[in-house]
PyMOL Python script that loads the backbone (N, CA, C, O; Angstrom):
from pymol import cmd

cmd.read_pdbstr("""\
ATOM      1  N   MET A   1      -5.774 -12.399   5.834  1.00  0.00           N
ATOM      2  CA  MET A   1      -4.324 -13.255   6.102  1.00  0.00           C
ATOM      3  C   MET A   1      -3.641 -12.846   4.797  1.00  0.00           C
ATOM      4  O   MET A   1      -2.519 -12.341   4.824  1.00  0.00           O
ATOM      5  N   LEU A   2      -4.249 -13.039   3.748  1.00  0.00           N
ATOM      6  CA  LEU A   2      -3.066 -13.209   2.470  1.00  0.00           C
ATOM      7  C   LEU A   2      -2.745 -11.510   1.983  1.00  0.00           C
ATOM      8  O   LEU A   2      -1.752 -11.185   1.332  1.00  0.00           O
ATOM      9  N   SER A   3      -3.812 -10.553   2.456  1.00  0.00           N
ATOM     10  CA  SER A   3      -3.443  -9.081   2.009  1.00  0.00           C
ATOM     11  C   SER A   3      -3.072  -8.677   3.122  1.00  0.00           C
ATOM     12  O   SER A   3      -3.680  -7.777   3.701  1.00  0.00           O
ATOM     13  N   MET A   4      -1.736  -9.416   3.754  1.00  0.00           N
ATOM     14  CA  MET A   4      -1.390  -8.889   4.488  1.00  0.00           C
ATOM     15  C   MET A   4      -0.330  -8.717   3.879  1.00  0.00           C
ATOM     16  O   MET A   4       0.284  -7.659   4.024  1.00  0.00           O
ATOM     17  N   ILE A   5       0.103  -9.651   3.110  1.00  0.00           N
ATOM     18  CA  ILE A   5       1.267  -9.779   2.334  1.00  0.00           C
ATOM     19  C   ILE A   5       1.580  -8.382   1.350  1.00  0.00           C
ATOM     20  O   ILE A   5       2.751  -8.026   1.217  1.00  0.00           O
ATOM     21  N   GLY A   6       0.535  -7.664   0.713  1.00  0.00           N
ATOM     22  CA  GLY A   6       0.110  -6.477  -0.027  1.00  0.00           C
ATOM     23  C   GLY A   6       0.557  -5.451   1.063  1.00  0.00           C
ATOM     24  O   GLY A   6       1.538  -4.719   0.935  1.00  0.00           O
ATOM     25  N   SER A   7      -0.053  -5.470   1.865  1.00  0.00           N
ATOM     26  CA  SER A   7      -0.084  -4.448   3.093  1.00  0.00           C
ATOM     27  C   SER A   7       0.814  -4.351   3.662  1.00  0.00           C
ATOM     28  O   SER A   7       0.668  -3.314   4.310  1.00  0.00           O
ATOM     29  N   PHE A   8       1.854  -4.825   3.908  1.00  0.00           N
ATOM     30  CA  PHE A   8       3.493  -4.900   4.525  1.00  0.00           C
ATOM     31  C   PHE A   8       3.950  -4.668   3.413  1.00  0.00           C
ATOM     32  O   PHE A   8       4.544  -3.622   3.675  1.00  0.00           O
ATOM     33  N   ILE A   9       4.191  -4.901   2.012  1.00  0.00           N
ATOM     34  CA  ILE A   9       4.761  -4.131   0.813  1.00  0.00           C
ATOM     35  C   ILE A   9       4.058  -2.737   0.676  1.00  0.00           C
ATOM     36  O   ILE A   9       4.655  -2.141  -0.219  1.00  0.00           O
ATOM     37  N   ALA A  10       3.214  -2.089   1.095  1.00  0.00           N
ATOM     38  CA  ALA A  10       2.788  -0.922   0.447  1.00  0.00           C
ATOM     39  C   ALA A  10       3.227  -0.121   2.029  1.00  0.00           C
ATOM     40  O   ALA A  10       3.626   1.030   1.854  1.00  0.00           O
ATOM     41  N   PHE A  11       3.206  -0.470   3.154  1.00  0.00           N
ATOM     42  CA  PHE A  11       3.496   0.174   4.622  1.00  0.00           C
ATOM     43  C   PHE A  11       4.995   0.492   3.939  1.00  0.00           C
ATOM     44  O   PHE A  11       5.423   1.646   3.939  1.00  0.00           O
ATOM     45  N   VAL A  12       5.939  -0.875   3.222  1.00  0.00           N
ATOM     46  CA  VAL A  12       7.146  -0.545   3.674  1.00  0.00           C
ATOM     47  C   VAL A  12       7.497   0.542   2.412  1.00  0.00           C
ATOM     48  O   VAL A  12       8.155   1.566   2.600  1.00  0.00           O
ATOM     49  N   ALA A  13       7.084   0.243   1.429  1.00  0.00           N
ATOM     50  CA  ALA A  13       7.072   1.786   0.126  1.00  0.00           C
ATOM     51  C   ALA A  13       6.573   2.741   0.613  1.00  0.00           C
ATOM     52  O   ALA A  13       7.251   3.750   0.420  1.00  0.00           O
ATOM     53  N   GLY A  14       5.544   2.929   1.256  1.00  0.00           N
ATOM     54  CA  GLY A  14       5.158   4.272   2.012  1.00  0.00           C
ATOM     55  C   GLY A  14       6.062   4.888   2.493  1.00  0.00           C
ATOM     56  O   GLY A  14       6.344   5.900   1.851  1.00  0.00           O
ATOM     57  N   ILE A  15       6.904   4.629   3.742  1.00  0.00           N
ATOM     58  CA  ILE A  15       7.865   4.397   4.711  1.00  0.00           C
ATOM     59  C   ILE A  15       9.199   5.375   3.651  1.00  0.00           C
ATOM     60  O   ILE A  15       9.591   6.539   3.740  1.00  0.00           O
ATOM     61  N   MET A  16       9.524   4.395   2.833  1.00  0.00           N
ATOM     62  CA  MET A  16      10.756   4.744   2.078  1.00  0.00           C
ATOM     63  C   MET A  16      10.197   6.513   1.335  1.00  0.00           C
ATOM     64  O   MET A  16      10.955   7.483   1.335  1.00  0.00           O
ATOM     65  N   VAL A  17       8.851   6.543   0.812  1.00  0.00           N
ATOM     66  CA  VAL A  17       8.625   7.753   0.086  1.00  0.00           C
ATOM     67  C   VAL A  17       8.503   8.882   1.090  1.00  0.00           C
ATOM     68  O   VAL A  17       8.818  10.011   0.714  1.00  0.00           O
ATOM     69  N   LEU A  18       8.001   8.657   2.552  1.00  0.00           N
ATOM     70  CA  LEU A  18       7.355   9.181   3.650  1.00  0.00           C
ATOM     71  C   LEU A  18       9.300   9.830   3.885  1.00  0.00           C
ATOM     72  O   LEU A  18       9.421  10.938   4.408  1.00  0.00           O
ATOM     73  N   VAL A  19      10.687   9.014   3.444  1.00  0.00           N
ATOM     74  CA  VAL A  19      11.595   9.781   4.276  1.00  0.00           C
ATOM     75  C   VAL A  19      11.728  10.655   3.313  1.00  0.00           C
ATOM     76  O   VAL A  19      11.788  11.805   3.748  1.00  0.00           O
ATOM     77  N   LYS A  20      11.830  10.521   1.639  1.00  0.00           N
ATOM     78  CA  LYS A  20      11.887  11.939   0.423  1.00  0.00           C
ATOM     79  C   LYS A  20      11.252  12.926   1.068  1.00  0.00           C
ATOM     80  O   LYS A  20      11.952  13.899   1.349  1.00  0.00           O
ATOM     81  N   LEU A  21      10.364  12.947   1.315  1.00  0.00           N
ATOM     82  CA  LEU A  21       9.774  13.890   1.976  1.00  0.00           C
ATOM     83  C   LEU A  21       9.650  14.508   2.975  1.00  0.00           C
ATOM     84  O   LEU A  21       9.188  15.649   2.980  1.00  0.00           O
ATOM     85  N   PHE A  22      10.039  13.880   4.031  1.00  0.00           N
ATOM     86  CA  PHE A  22      11.208  14.511   5.046  1.00  0.00           C
ATOM     87  C   PHE A  22      12.163  15.228   4.220  1.00  0.00           C
ATOM     88  O   PHE A  22      12.179  16.459   4.201  1.00  0.00           O
ATOM     89  N   GLN A  23      12.883  14.585   3.604  1.00  0.00           N
ATOM     90  CA  GLN A  23      13.765  15.087   3.059  1.00  0.00           C
ATOM     91  C   GLN A  23      13.766  16.244   2.370  1.00  0.00           C
ATOM     92  O   GLN A  23      14.398  17.187   2.845  1.00  0.00           O
ATOM     93  N   GLN A  24      13.087  16.395   1.162  1.00  0.00           N
ATOM     94  CA  GLN A  24      12.665  17.394   0.170  1.00  0.00           C
ATOM     95  C   GLN A  24      11.702  18.667   0.931  1.00  0.00           C
ATOM     96  O   GLN A  24      11.752  19.853   0.605  1.00  0.00           O
ATOM     97  N   GLU A  25      10.833  18.084   2.016  1.00  0.00           N
ATOM     98  CA  GLU A  25       9.956  19.213   2.145  1.00  0.00           C
ATOM     99  C   GLU A  25       9.986  19.790   3.825  1.00  0.00           C
ATOM    100  O   GLU A  25       9.123  20.544   4.273  1.00  0.00           O
ATOM    101  N   GLY A  26      11.174  19.259   4.633  1.00  0.00           N
ATOM    102  CA  GLY A  26      11.042  19.586   5.792  1.00  0.00           C
ATOM    103  C   GLY A  26      10.282  18.723   6.690  1.00  0.00           C
ATOM    104  O   GLY A  26      10.014  17.573   6.343  1.00  0.00           O
ATOM    105  N   ALA A  27       9.922  19.182   7.795  1.00  0.00           N
ATOM    106  CA  ALA A  27       9.571  18.392   9.149  1.00  0.00           C
ATOM    107  C   ALA A  27       7.818  18.743   8.944  1.00  0.00           C
ATOM    108  O   ALA A  27       6.881  17.982   9.188  1.00  0.00           O
ATOM    109  N   LEU A  28       7.772  20.138   8.423  1.00  0.00           N
ATOM    110  CA  LEU A  28       6.331  19.919   9.114  1.00  0.00           C
ATOM    111  C   LEU A  28       5.441  19.417   7.959  1.00  0.00           C
ATOM    112  O   LEU A  28       4.318  18.994   8.234  1.00  0.00           O
ATOM    113  N   LYS A  29       5.807  19.435   6.881  1.00  0.00           N
ATOM    114  CA  LYS A  29       5.037  18.569   5.477  1.00  0.00           C
ATOM    115  C   LYS A  29       5.317  16.822   5.936  1.00  0.00           C
ATOM    116  O   LYS A  29       4.495  15.921   5.762  1.00  0.00           O
ATOM    117  N   GLY A  30       6.564  16.686   6.493  1.00  0.00           N
ATOM    118  CA  GLY A  30       7.107  15.139   6.454  1.00  0.00           C
ATOM    119  C   GLY A  30       5.864  14.878   7.693  1.00  0.00           C
ATOM    120  O   GLY A  30       5.063  14.045   7.269  1.00  0.00           O
ATOM    121  N   ILE A  31       5.513  15.355   9.055  1.00  0.00           N
ATOM    122  CA  ILE A  31       4.823  15.313   9.951  1.00  0.00           C
ATOM    123  C   ILE A  31       3.181  15.260   9.145  1.00  0.00           C
ATOM    124  O   ILE A  31       2.343  14.383   9.355  1.00  0.00           O
ATOM    125  N   LEU A  32       3.089  15.933   8.606  1.00  0.00           N
ATOM    126  CA  LEU A  32       2.006  16.163   7.653  1.00  0.00           C
ATOM    127  C   LEU A  32       1.539  14.564   6.815  1.00  0.00           C
ATOM    128  O   LEU A  32       0.531  13.884   7.010  1.00  0.00           O
ATOM    129  N   GLY A  33       2.621  14.335   5.915  1.00  0.00           N
ATOM    130  CA  GLY A  33       2.368  13.003   5.152  1.00  0.00           C
ATOM    131  C   GLY A  33       2.473  11.442   6.300  1.00  0.00           C
ATOM    132  O   GLY A  33       2.128  10.277   6.101  1.00  0.00           O
ATOM    133  N   LEU A  34       3.153  12.174   7.579  1.00  0.00           N
ATOM    134  CA  LEU A  34       2.970  10.917   8.561  1.00  0.00           C
ATOM    135  C   LEU A  34       1.367  10.623   8.977  1.00  0.00           C
ATOM    136  O   LEU A  34       0.743   9.561   8.961  1.00  0.00           O
ATOM    137  N   ILE A  35       0.901  12.120   9.395  1.00  0.00           N
ATOM    138  CA  ILE A  35      -0.664  11.926   9.994  1.00  0.00           C
ATOM    139  C   ILE A  35      -1.192  11.409   8.611  1.00  0.00           C
ATOM    140  O   ILE A  35      -1.847  10.392   8.382  1.00  0.00           O
ATOM    141  N   CYS A  36      -0.947  11.929   8.145  1.00  0.00           N
ATOM    142  CA  CYS A  36      -1.975  11.289   6.152  1.00  0.00           C
ATOM    143  C   CYS A  36      -1.289  10.943   5.131  1.00  0.00           C
ATOM    144  O   CYS A  36      -0.927  11.680   4.215  1.00  0.00           O
ATOM    145  N   MET A  37      -1.034   9.484   5.294  1.00  0.00           N
ATOM    146  CA  MET A  37      -0.008   8.769   4.186  1.00  0.00           C
ATOM    147  C   MET A  37      -0.803   9.180   2.663  1.00  0.00           C
ATOM    148  O   MET A  37      -0.335   8.946   1.548  1.00  0.00           O
ATOM    149  N   LEU A  38      -1.879   9.726   2.904  1.00  0.00           N
ATOM    150  CA  LEU A  38      -2.409   9.649   1.482  1.00  0.00           C
ATOM    151  C   LEU A  38      -1.826  11.376   0.857  1.00  0.00           C
ATOM    152  O   LEU A  38      -1.914  11.858  -0.272  1.00  0.00           O
ATOM    153  N   TYR A  39      -1.436  11.760   1.708  1.00  0.00           N
ATOM    154  CA  TYR A  39      -0.657  13.305   1.369  1.00  0.00           C
ATOM    155  C   TYR A  39       0.382  13.055   0.728  1.00  0.00           C
ATOM    156  O   TYR A  39       0.742  13.715  -0.246  1.00  0.00           O
ATOM    157  N   THR A  40       1.206  11.730   1.354  1.00  0.00           N
ATOM    158  CA  THR A  40       2.875  11.221   0.950  1.00  0.00           C
ATOM    159  C   THR A  40       2.351  10.335  -0.148  1.00  0.00           C
ATOM    160  O   THR A  40       3.246  10.245  -0.988  1.00  0.00           O
ATOM    161  N   TYR A  41       1.303   9.645  -0.508  1.00  0.00           N
ATOM    162  CA  TYR A  41       1.240   9.085  -2.065  1.00  0.00           C
ATOM    163  C   TYR A  41       0.770  10.076  -3.042  1.00  0.00           C
ATOM    164  O   TYR A  41       1.089   9.805  -4.199  1.00  0.00           O
ATOM    165  N   ILE A  42      -0.014  11.329  -2.848  1.00  0.00           N
ATOM    166  CA  ILE A  42       0.022  12.072  -3.562  1.00  0.00           C
ATOM    167  C   ILE A  42       1.046  13.172  -4.382  1.00  0.00           C
ATOM    168  O   ILE A  42       1.128  13.563  -5.546  1.00  0.00           O
ATOM    169  N   TRP A  43       1.695  13.415  -3.252  1.00  0.00           N
ATOM    170  CA  TRP A  43       3.241  13.966  -3.359  1.00  0.00           C
ATOM    171  C   TRP A  43       4.170  13.073  -3.683  1.00  0.00           C
ATOM    172  O   TRP A  43       5.313  13.497  -3.854  1.00  0.00           O
ATOM    173  N   GLY A  44       3.885  11.562  -3.851  1.00  0.00           N
ATOM    174  CA  GLY A  44       5.073  10.645  -4.453  1.00  0.00           C
ATOM    175  C   GLY A  44       4.564  11.282  -5.748  1.00  0.00           C
ATOM    176  O   GLY A  44       5.030  12.344  -6.162  1.00  0.00           O
ATOM    177  N   TRP A  45       3.504  10.542  -6.435  1.00  0.00           N
ATOM    178  CA  TRP A  45       3.338  10.958  -7.915  1.00  0.00           C
ATOM    179  C   TRP A  45       3.432  12.191  -8.139  1.00  0.00           C
ATOM    180  O   TRP A  45       4.037  12.347  -9.199  1.00  0.00           O
ATOM    181  N   GLN A  46       3.108  13.259  -7.627  1.00  0.00           N
ATOM    182  CA  GLN A  46       3.201  14.512  -7.983  1.00  0.00           C
ATOM    183  C   GLN A  46       5.239  14.612  -8.331  1.00  0.00           C
ATOM    184  O   GLN A  46       5.627  15.379  -9.212  1.00  0.00           O
ATOM    185  N   ASN A  47       5.921  14.048  -7.798  1.00  0.00           N
ATOM    186  CA  ASN A  47       7.190  14.267  -7.712  1.00  0.00           C
ATOM    187  C   ASN A  47       7.869  13.213  -8.419  1.00  0.00           C
ATOM    188  O   ASN A  47       9.043  13.416  -8.726  1.00  0.00           O
ATOM    189  N   ILE A  48       7.309  12.087  -8.738  1.00  0.00           N
ATOM    190  CA  ILE A  48       7.832  11.106  -9.573  1.00  0.00           C
ATOM    191  C   ILE A  48       9.018  11.026 -10.496  1.00  0.00           C
ATOM    192  O   ILE A  48       9.784  10.066 -10.571  1.00  0.00           O
ATOM    193  N   LYS A  49       9.114  12.615 -11.488  1.00  0.00           N
ATOM    194  CA  LYS A  49       9.702  12.625 -12.816  1.00  0.00           C
ATOM    195  C   LYS A  49      11.085  13.564 -12.045  1.00  0.00           C
ATOM    196  O   LYS A  49      12.030  14.113 -12.611  1.00  0.00           O
ATOM    197  N   LYS A  50      10.834  13.502 -10.905  1.00  0.00           N
ATOM    198  CA  LYS A  50      11.993  14.536 -10.317  1.00  0.00           C
ATOM    199  C   LYS A  50      13.736  12.920  -9.865  1.00  0.00           C
ATOM    200  O   LYS A  50      13.975  12.067  -9.011  1.00  0.00           O
ATOM    201  N   GLU A  51      14.255  13.370 -10.899  1.00  0.00           N
ATOM    202  CA  GLU A  51      15.263  12.268 -10.931  1.00  0.00           C
ATOM    203  C   GLU A  51      16.120  11.799  -9.693  1.00  0.00           C
ATOM    204  O   GLU A  51      16.337  10.676  -9.238  1.00  0.00           O
ATOM    205  N   GLU A  52      16.560  13.156  -9.282  1.00  0.00           N
ATOM    206  CA  GLU A  52      17.155  13.311  -7.753  1.00  0.00           C
ATOM    207  C   GLU A  52      16.224  12.559  -6.580  1.00  0.00           C
ATOM    208  O   GLU A  52      16.764  12.019  -5.615  1.00  0.00           O
ATOM    209  N   LEU A  53      14.869  12.576  -6.747  1.00  0.00           N
ATOM    210  CA  LEU A  53      14.394  11.728  -5.580  1.00  0.00           C
ATOM    211  C   LEU A  53      14.605  10.443  -5.589  1.00  0.00           C
ATOM    212  O   LEU A  53      15.291   9.828  -4.773  1.00  0.00           O
ATOM    213  N   GLN A  54      13.934   9.931  -6.650  1.00  0.00           N
ATOM    214  CA  GLN A  54      14.148   8.365  -7.252  1.00  0.00           C
ATOM    215  C   GLN A  54      13.366   7.635  -6.639  1.00  0.00           C
ATOM    216  O   GLN A  54      13.553   6.556  -6.076  1.00  0.00           O
ATOM    217  N   LEU A  55      11.957   8.610  -6.832  1.00  0.00           N
ATOM    218  CA  LEU A  55      10.600   7.810  -6.801  1.00  0.00           C
ATOM    219  C   LEU A  55       9.980   7.415  -7.166  1.00  0.00           C
ATOM    220  O   LEU A  55       8.898   7.062  -6.696  1.00  0.00           O
ATOM    221  N   LYS A  56      10.477   7.279  -8.367  1.00  0.00           N
ATOM    222  CA  LYS A  56       9.511   6.152  -9.773  1.00  0.00           C
ATOM    223  C   LYS A  56       9.348   4.311  -8.940  1.00  0.00           C
ATOM    224  O   LYS A  56       8.283   3.707  -8.809  1.00  0.00           O
ATOM    225  N   THR A  57      10.484   3.897  -8.588  1.00  0.00           N
ATOM    226  CA  THR A  57       9.922   2.484  -8.092  1.00  0.00           C
ATOM    227  C   THR A  57       9.624   2.482  -7.107  1.00  0.00           C
ATOM    228  O   THR A  57       8.737   1.685  -6.802  1.00  0.00           O
ATOM    229  N   TRP A  58      10.095   3.214  -6.244  1.00  0.00           N
ATOM    230  CA  TRP A  58       8.744   3.080  -4.749  1.00  0.00           C
ATOM    231  C   TRP A  58       7.713   3.454  -5.063  1.00  0.00           C
ATOM    232  O   TRP A  58       6.821   2.785  -4.540  1.00  0.00           O
ATOM    233  N   MET A  59       7.166   4.686  -6.058  1.00  0.00           N
ATOM    234  CA  MET A  59       5.941   4.920  -5.982  1.00  0.00           C
ATOM    235  C   MET A  59       4.714   3.299  -6.728  1.00  0.00           C
ATOM    236  O   MET A  59       3.588   2.920  -6.408  1.00  0.00           O
ATOM    237  N   TYR A  60       5.791   2.771  -7.841  1.00  0.00           N
ATOM    238  CA  TYR A  60       4.997   1.646  -8.389  1.00  0.00           C
ATOM    239  C   TYR A  60       5.041   0.434  -7.920  1.00  0.00           C
ATOM    240  O   TYR A  60       4.300  -0.472  -8.302  1.00  0.00           O
ATOM    241  N   VAL A  61       6.203   0.299  -6.772  1.00  0.00           N
ATOM    242  CA  VAL A  61       5.488  -0.676  -5.874  1.00  0.00           C
ATOM    243  C   VAL A  61       4.605  -0.771  -4.827  1.00  0.00           C
ATOM    244  O   VAL A  61       4.176  -1.793  -4.290  1.00  0.00           O
ATOM    245  N   TRP A  62       4.298   0.733  -4.507  1.00  0.00           N
ATOM    246  CA  TRP A  62       2.943   0.931  -3.130  1.00  0.00           C
ATOM    247  C   TRP A  62       2.185   0.945  -4.352  1.00  0.00           C
ATOM    248  O   TRP A  62       1.155   0.366  -4.007  1.00  0.00           O
ATOM    249  N   THR A  63       2.062   1.226  -5.489  1.00  0.00           N
ATOM    250  CA  THR A  63       0.835   1.083  -5.932  1.00  0.00           C
ATOM    251  C   THR A  63       0.456  -0.366  -6.268  1.00  0.00           C
ATOM    252  O   THR A  63      -0.477  -0.772  -5.575  1.00  0.00           O
ATOM    253  N   GLY A  64       0.776  -0.947  -6.850  1.00  0.00           N
ATOM    254  CA  GLY A  64       1.214  -2.087  -7.184  1.00  0.00           C
ATOM    255  C   GLY A  64       0.733  -3.166  -5.833  1.00  0.00           C
ATOM    256  O   GLY A  64      -0.195  -3.975  -5.839  1.00  0.00           O
ATOM    257  N   ALA A  65       1.629  -2.886  -4.797  1.00  0.00           N
ATOM    258  CA  ALA A  65       1.167  -3.574  -3.658  1.00  0.00           C
ATOM    259  C   ALA A  65       0.018  -3.256  -2.884  1.00  0.00           C
ATOM    260  O   ALA A  65      -0.191  -3.873  -1.840  1.00  0.00           O
ATOM    261  N   ILE A  66      -0.904  -2.186  -3.356  1.00  0.00           N
ATOM    262  CA  ILE A  66      -2.099  -1.901  -3.185  1.00  0.00           C
ATOM    263  C   ILE A  66      -2.889  -2.662  -3.745  1.00  0.00           C
ATOM    264  O   ILE A  66      -3.748  -3.269  -3.106  1.00  0.00           O
ATOM    265  N   ILE A  67      -2.731  -2.781  -5.168  1.00  0.00           N
ATOM    266  CA  ILE A  67      -3.524  -3.640  -6.040  1.00  0.00           C
ATOM    267  C   ILE A  67      -3.413  -4.334  -5.619  1.00  0.00           C
ATOM    268  O   ILE A  67      -4.540  -4.828  -5.587  1.00  0.00           O
ATOM    269  N   LEU A  68      -2.532  -5.192  -4.931  1.00  0.00           N
ATOM    270  CA  LEU A  68      -2.259  -6.949  -4.713  1.00  0.00           C
ATOM    271  C   LEU A  68      -3.070  -6.813  -3.424  1.00  0.00           C
ATOM    272  O   LEU A  68      -4.123  -7.403  -3.180  1.00  0.00           O
ATOM    273  N   GLY A  69      -2.538  -6.101  -2.773  1.00  0.00           N
ATOM    274  CA  GLY A  69      -3.798  -6.242  -1.484  1.00  0.00           C
ATOM    275  C   GLY A  69      -4.729  -6.724  -1.469  1.00  0.00           C
ATOM    276  O   GLY A  69      -4.988  -7.804  -0.939  1.00  0.00           O
ATOM    277  N   ILE A  70      -6.035  -5.424  -2.546  1.00  0.00           N
ATOM    278  CA  ILE A  70      -7.402  -5.762  -2.865  1.00  0.00           C
ATOM    279  C   ILE A  70      -7.441  -6.927  -3.223  1.00  0.00           C
ATOM    280  O   ILE A  70      -8.278  -7.756  -2.868  1.00  0.00           O
ATOM    281  N   ILE A  71      -6.521  -7.096  -3.973  1.00  0.00           N
ATOM    282  CA  ILE A  71      -6.757  -8.776  -5.179  1.00  0.00           C
ATOM    283  C   ILE A  71      -7.068  -9.790  -4.159  1.00  0.00           C
ATOM    284  O   ILE A  71      -8.069 -10.479  -3.963  1.00  0.00           O
ATOM    285  N   LEU A  72      -5.366  -9.640  -3.270  1.00  0.00           N
ATOM    286  CA  LEU A  72      -5.774 -10.590  -2.364  1.00  0.00           C
ATOM    287  C   LEU A  72      -6.815 -11.417  -1.101  1.00  0.00           C
ATOM    288  O   LEU A  72      -7.001 -12.516  -0.578  1.00  0.00           O
ATOM    289  N   ASN A  73      -7.454  -9.511  -1.076  1.00  0.00           N
ATOM    290  CA  ASN A  73      -8.373  -9.709   0.119  1.00  0.00           C
ATOM    291  C   ASN A  73      -9.856 -10.254  -0.872  1.00  0.00           C
ATOM    292  O   ASN A  73     -10.575 -11.155  -0.440  1.00  0.00           O
ATOM    293  N   ILE A  74     -10.112  -9.633  -2.068  1.00  0.00           N
ATOM    294  CA  ILE A  74     -11.154 -10.332  -2.824  1.00  0.00           C
ATOM    295  C   ILE A  74     -10.772 -12.025  -2.810  1.00  0.00           C
ATOM    296  O   ILE A  74     -11.753 -12.769  -2.820  1.00  0.00           O
ATOM    297  N   ILE A  75      -9.539 -12.612  -2.791  1.00  0.00           N
ATOM    298  CA  ILE A  75      -9.244 -13.908  -3.216  1.00  0.00           C
ATOM    299  C   ILE A  75      -9.968 -14.507  -1.839  1.00  0.00           C
ATOM    300  O   ILE A  75     -10.759 -15.450  -1.839  1.00  0.00           O
ATOM    301  N   SER A  76      -9.536 -13.772  -0.681  1.00  0.00           N
ATOM    302  CA  SER A  76      -9.101 -14.603   0.382  1.00  0.00           C
ATOM    303  C   SER A  76     -10.943 -15.009   0.939  1.00  0.00           C
ATOM    304  O   SER A  76     -11.285 -16.082   1.436  1.00  0.00           O
ATOM    305  N   SER A  77     -11.738 -13.979   0.702  1.00  0.00           N
ATOM    306  CA  SER A  77     -12.587 -13.876   0.713  1.00  0.00           C
ATOM    307  C   SER A  77     -13.911 -14.768   0.201  1.00  0.00           C
ATOM    308  O   SER A  77     -14.855 -15.287   0.797  1.00  0.00           O
ATOM    309  N   VAL A  78     -13.515 -14.686  -1.170  1.00  0.00           N
ATOM    310  CA  VAL A  78     -13.879 -15.685  -2.328  1.00  0.00           C
ATOM    311  C   VAL A  78     -13.719 -16.965  -1.569  1.00  0.00           C
ATOM    312  O   VAL A  78     -14.720 -17.676  -1.654  1.00  0.00           O
ATOM    313  N   ILE A  79     -12.687 -17.492  -0.808  1.00  0.00           N
ATOM    314  CA  ILE A  79     -12.279 -18.525  -0.630  1.00  0.00           C
ATOM    315  C   ILE A  79     -12.906 -19.197   0.715  1.00  0.00           C
ATOM    316  O   ILE A  79     -13.405 -20.307   0.897  1.00  0.00           O
ATOM    317  N   ALA A  80     -12.673 -18.033   1.633  1.00  0.00           N
ATOM    318  CA  ALA A  80     -13.564 -17.994   2.877  1.00  0.00           C
ATOM    319  C   ALA A  80     -15.017 -18.410   2.459  1.00  0.00           C
ATOM    320  O   ALA A  80     -15.395 -19.518   2.840  1.00  0.00           O
ATOM    321  N   GLN A  81     -15.938 -17.577   1.657  1.00  0.00           N
ATOM    322  CA  GLN A  81     -17.302 -17.930   1.470  1.00  0.00           C
ATOM    323  C   GLN A  81     -17.637 -19.439   0.796  1.00  0.00           C
ATOM    324  O   GLN A  81     -18.595 -20.159   1.079  1.00  0.00           O
ATOM    325  N   THR A  82     -16.781 -19.653   0.016  1.00  0.00           N
ATOM    326  CA  THR A  82     -16.742 -21.116  -0.541  1.00  0.00           C
ATOM    327  C   THR A  82     -16.287 -21.942   0.574  1.00  0.00           C
ATOM    328  O   THR A  82     -16.803 -23.058   0.632  1.00  0.00           O
ATOM    329  N   PHE A  83     -15.500 -21.661   1.402  1.00  0.00           N
ATOM    330  CA  PHE A  83     -15.693 -23.016   2.438  1.00  0.00           C
ATOM    331  C   PHE A  83     -16.624 -22.624   3.146  1.00  0.00           C
ATOM    332  O   PHE A  83     -16.704 -23.629   3.852  1.00  0.00           O
ATOM    333  N   ASP A  84     -17.412 -21.949   3.534  1.00  0.00           N
ATOM    334  CA  ASP A  84     -18.458 -21.933   4.041  1.00  0.00           C
ATOM    335  C   ASP A  84     -19.633 -22.540   4.131  1.00  0.00           C
ATOM    336  O   ASP A  84     -20.355 -23.063   4.980  1.00  0.00           O
ATOM    337  N   SER A  85     -19.584 -22.178   2.333  1.00  0.00           N
ATOM    338  CA  SER A  85     -21.192 -22.751   2.597  1.00  0.00           C
ATOM    339  C   SER A  85     -20.547 -24.254   1.611  1.00  0.00           C
ATOM    340  O   SER A  85     -21.451 -24.921   1.107  1.00  0.00           O
ATOM    341  N   VAL A  86     -19.288 -24.688   1.384  1.00  0.00           N
ATOM    342  CA  VAL A  86     -19.091 -26.278   0.957  1.00  0.00           C
ATOM    343  C   VAL A  86     -19.632 -26.949   3.188  1.00  0.00           C
ATOM    344  O   VAL A  86     -20.486 -27.814   3.388  1.00  0.00           O
ATOM    345  N   SER A  87     -18.990 -26.363   4.150  1.00  0.00           N
ATOM    346  CA  SER A  87     -19.309 -26.960   5.495  1.00  0.00           C
ATOM    347  C   SER A  87     -20.128 -26.647   5.305  1.00  0.00           C
ATOM    348  O   SER A  87     -20.414 -27.617   4.603  1.00  0.00           O
ATOM    349  N   GLY A  88     -21.350 -25.808   5.239  1.00  0.00           N
ATOM    350  CA  GLY A  88     -22.717 -25.940   5.689  1.00  0.00           C
ATOM    351  C   GLY A  88     -23.468 -27.134   4.910  1.00  0.00           C
ATOM    352  O   GLY A  88     -24.372 -27.784   5.434  1.00  0.00           O
ATOM    353  N   ALA A  89     -22.917 -27.384   3.389  1.00  0.00           N
ATOM    354  CA  ALA A  89     -23.634 -28.140   2.576  1.00  0.00           C
ATOM    355  C   ALA A  89     -23.514 -29.586   3.164  1.00  0.00           C
ATOM    356  O   ALA A  89     -24.346 -30.428   2.828  1.00  0.00           O
ATOM    357  N   LEU A  90     -22.382 -29.936   4.138  1.00  0.00           N
ATOM    358  CA  LEU A  90     -22.045 -30.890   3.870  1.00  0.00           C
ATOM    359  C   LEU A  90     -22.442 -31.187   6.005  1.00  0.00           C
ATOM    360  O   LEU A  90     -21.928 -32.133   6.602  1.00  0.00           O
ATOM    361  N   GLY A  91     -23.385 -30.165   6.709  1.00  0.00           N
ATOM    362  CA  GLY A  91     -23.556 -30.367   7.584  1.00  0.00           C
ATOM    363  C   GLY A  91     -22.704 -29.966   9.157  1.00  0.00           C
ATOM    364  O   GLY A  91     -22.983 -30.309  10.306  1.00  0.00           O
ATOM    365  N   GLY A  92     -21.621 -29.137   8.637  1.00  0.00           N
ATOM    366  CA  GLY A  92     -20.470 -29.038   9.654  1.00  0.00           C
ATOM    367  C   GLY A  92     -20.588 -28.148   9.971  1.00  0.00           C
ATOM    368  O   GLY A  92     -19.828 -27.692  10.826  1.00  0.00           O
TER     369      GLY A  92
END
""", "prot")
cmd.dss("prot")
cmd.show_as("cartoon", "prot")
cmd.util.cbc("prot")
cmd.orient("prot")
């Protein structure tokens, strides 16, 4: 449940970079980026220094959200395991 926060932020940032990809590269590469967001992610990092695209903030947000999602996923699984072990120890 917690990892959904990071996933939602990553989704929004990914869509923003995808819009820039459509504008810069055209429909064919945009559709490729829509089908495979990994392509969009790599394209964003490759073009981060182009000031006219203004990708720097979105790429940092996207990468941070991915990392945040992973961390929150680990935390939620640890909490779930702890809850299960405490519940099992109490006989419930």
